[in-house]
C-alpha positions, 0 to 999 in steps of 0.5 A: 768210225774215227780213232779218238785215242791210242795208248801204250803200256810197257809189259815185261813178263818172265820166261818159264825158263831162261833162253840161251842163244848165240847173242846171250841169255834172256830171262824175260820178254819185253813188249808193248801193249797198244789199245786203239779207241774209237768213237763207236766204242770199239777198241782194238788191242795189239802187241809188239816185242821190244827186241833190244839189245839184240835186234831192234828198239827197246820198249821205252823207244817203242812207247815213245814212237807210238805216243809222239809220232804214230798215234798223233798221225792216226787220230781222227782217221778211219781204222778201216783204212789200214793201207792208208794208215800204214802210209801215214805211219811211215811218213810220221816216222820211218823204220818204226816197224816194231811200233807199227806192228802193235797198231796194225794188230789193233786195226785188224782187231777193230775191223773184225769186231765192227764187221762181226768176223774173225781177222782171218776172214779179212785176210782172205779166209781160212786155208790152213788149220792154224799156226803149226807148232814144234817143241822147244827145249832150252840149250842145256846139258844133254842129260837135262834136255833129254829128260825134258824132251821125253816129258814133252814127247809123251804128249806127241811132240817129235820135232824140237827146236834148240840152239847151236852157234856157240863153237863148233867143238861144243856144238858137235859134242853136245849134239852127239851126246844128245842123240844118244839120250833120246828116241830115234823118232825125235828130230831137231830144228837147230838154230844158230842165230847167226852165231857162226862164221861161214867156215865154222858153219861149213864144218859144224853143219855138214857134221851135224847133218851127218849125225842125223835127225836134223829137220831144219837148219835156222839162220846159222850165219848172218849174210845172204851170200853165206846163206846161199853157199850153205844152201848148196852144200847141205841136204837139210832145208835152210830157214832164214830168220834174221835175214827175213826183214820185209818184202824186199828181203824175201825177194833178195833171199829168193834171188840168191836161193839163200833159203828154203824156208822163211821164219816170220817174226811179225813185229819186225815187219809192221804187222799183218799187212806187210806180212801178207805182201811178203807172203805173196813174194815168197809164194811166187818164188816157191818159198814156204814159211813158219810164223813165230806165235810167241804168246798173248795178242801176238799169238792171236795175230800170228794164228790168224795170219797162218790160217789164211796163208797157204804157204804157212807149212812149217812149224814154230814155237809157242813161248813158254812164259810165266803169266799172261795178260789175256783174260782167257787162257790161249795156248796151242791145241796139240801141235796147232795154234788155232785162231781164238774164236770170236771176232777181230783177233778173238782175245781180250786183255785182263785189265787187272794184269795189264795194270799190275805188269805196268806197275812193275816199271 
């Protein structure tokens, strides 16, 4: 089998609710969808996020990277040789992890379809039920958030992620008010998105911890030495998100004891193959992970990785989008995102929707 063509399409889909973080407000999600075609009629599909302006390349750059550099380097190659193809992509263009991710997903999809097995079987087989999920509530006035939490709690959700990192005074007043409005069984994952200085983080996190019901603090500061200081001062587990950037970063986090949990965002690393390498380092260091499932093709890839990764024991949030490019709906089953049934990644693109969202560019 040989790769004959690689196509890429920019897709922007609005969020159901605006996402407010320490970086700013995001109203939609920008992605690039990739289709890798072969001479045996099997097409693999992949997708990646364009995280600009807050954390990586914009989708226009990712599309250019695929079409000018990465795609041509893979034409005529055997899609089964995923390790070798990663090396070819690295030689064709360095530091193109977002673009490589979409192609990596498509290669696993091709291999699974050709062999008649789901992708997680190629990753080592099932050891977990799927990607564990928590609820997510956007940072708003406590009264509005409490109403949303009550609505979701009726479906069994007890763990909710939301945002901090705006200011110490505002965050403490907001969290104190929110706790007074929600059931005592509700726990919160508080994500700072590197918004605090170390001094503010010490003040805010120790006070938030004292207020109670914090399940996890996520990346409140930017640098590893600051994370390591916080890890020694807090009783609550600390999760690295922005600091998690490949196998070397996992080693450095472990060496400095800067986090108890790692939050995987697969588009940052180049796909499933690099993520498996990272997990080997994390497991050796006694660190567990959560895997961001996002949505659509990315979600399917995340679920396959989670099922095959014994340290994927912490929850993450499924993105709430206004639409999907998939032919069939794909959502969590309760609080678990299970891999779709079928071979490869197990999902298919709705070509009409892909063409519609491409036409909006």
